[in-house]
C-alpha positions in Angstrom: -0.7 18.9 -78.6 2.2 20.2 -80.6 0.6 23.7 -80.5 0.3 23.5 -76.7 4.0 22.6 -76.3 5.1 25.3 -78.7 2.8 27.8 -77.0 4.0 26.9 -73.5 7.6 27.2 -74.5 7.0 30.5 -76.1 5.1 31.8 -73.1 7.8 30.6 -70.7 10.5 32.2 -72.9 8.6 35.6 -72.9 8.2 35.5 -69.1 11.8 34.6 -68.6 12.9 37.4 -71.0 10.7 39.9 -69.2 12.1 39.0 -65.8 15.7 39.2 -67.1 15.0 42.6 -68.7 13.4 44.0 -65.5 16.3 42.7 -63.4 18.8 44.3 -65.7 17.0 47.7 -65.7 16.6 47.7 -61.9 20.1 46.5 -61.0 22.9 49.0 -60.6 26.0 48.2 -62.5 28.9 47.0 -60.5 31.5 49.8 -60.1 34.9 48.4 -59.0 36.3 51.9 -58.5 33.4 52.7 -56.0 34.0 49.5 -54.2 37.7 50.2 -53.9 37.0 53.7 -52.6 34.6 52.4 -50.0 37.0 49.8 -48.8 39.8 52.4 -48.6 37.5 54.8 -46.6 36.3 52.1 -44.2 39.9 50.8 -43.6 41.4 54.3 -43.3 43.2 55.6 -40.2 40.2 57.8 -39.5 38.5 54.7 -37.9 41.6 53.6 -35.9 41.2 49.9 -36.8 37.4 49.8 -35.9 38.0 47.8 -32.7 34.8 46.3 -31.3 33.2 48.5 -28.8 34.9 51.8 -29.9 33.3 54.9 -31.3 35.0 54.3 -34.6 33.4 50.9 -34.9 30.0 52.4 -34.2 30.6 55.0 -36.9 31.5 52.4 -39.5 28.4 50.4 -38.5 26.2 53.5 -39.0 27.9 54.2 -42.3 27.1 50.7 -43.6 23.5 50.9 -42.3 23.0 54.2 -44.1 24.4 52.7 -47.3 22.0 49.7 -46.9 19.1 52.1 -46.5 20.3 54.2 -49.5 20.3 51.3 -51.9 16.9 50.1 -50.6 18.1 46.9 -48.8 15.3 45.8 -46.4 16.4 45.0 -42.9 15.7 41.7 -41.3 13.2 41.3 -38.4 15.1 43.4 -35.8 16.7 46.0 -38.1 20.2 46.3 -39.6 22.0 45.5 -36.4 22.4 42.0 -34.9 23.8 41.4 -31.4 26.0 38.5 -30.5 28.2 37.2 -27.7 31.9 37.4 -28.0 34.8 36.3 -25.8 37.5 38.8 -25.1 40.5 39.1 -22.8 39.4 40.3 -19.4 41.4 43.0 -17.7 42.2 42.2 -14.1 42.9 44.8 -11.4 45.6 42.6 -9.7 49.2 42.7 -10.7 50.2 39.9 -13.1 52.2 37.1 -11.3 53.8 33.9 -12.1 55.1 31.7 -9.3 57.1 28.4 -9.3 55.0 26.1 -7.0 55.8 22.5 -6.2 53.3 19.6 -5.9 52.9 20.4 -2.1 51.8 24.0 -3.0 55.0 25.5 -1.7 56.1 28.6 -3.5 59.8 28.4 -4.6 60.0 31.6 -6.5 57.8 34.5 -7.5 58.6 36.0 -10.9 58.3 39.7 -11.4 56.4 41.1 -14.3 58.7 43.1 -16.6 61.8 41.8 -14.9 61.7 38.0 -15.3 59.0 37.8 -17.9 56.9 39.9 -20.2 53.8 39.3 -22.5 53.5 39.6 -26.2 50.1 41.3 -26.6 50.2 41.7 -30.4 47.2 39.4 -30.8 44.8 37.7 -28.5 45.1 34.2 -29.9 48.8 33.5 -29.2 50.3 35.1 -26.1 53.9 34.2 -25.5 55.8 34.6 -22.2 59.5 35.4 -22.3 61.7 34.4 -19.3 64.9 36.3 -18.5 67.4 35.5 -15.8 65.4 32.7 -14.3 66.8 31.1 -11.2 64.4 28.7 -9.6 66.8 27.1 -7.0 65.5 27.3 -3.5 
């Protein structure tokens, strides 16, 4: 029984050592300089912010896909790309308008875009409206 336990432990240790050695030999060493250069390249002005739906975004996606193929990373079932739904601000063809309306649906004042108010479009999450020279008396 003692021989069996010692033999089992020795066999397990040899298998574990073999797996570790093979992993070490097949794994590329981490190169921090290469990672930094890749990040610098992908975030460069050449790709103009990589906004979703732009040519630059597609170019970055193709670059990443090529790198995955180069290192031998296997794609999932439908390839390297994955589609998904996203909400985004919708552009309207009408002029923007803000009106002061009472509870009876009577319009008291129509505010002019760029004169009485303007948007802050720096980000999509928080849009602020600034009112100037607002007189809502009827």
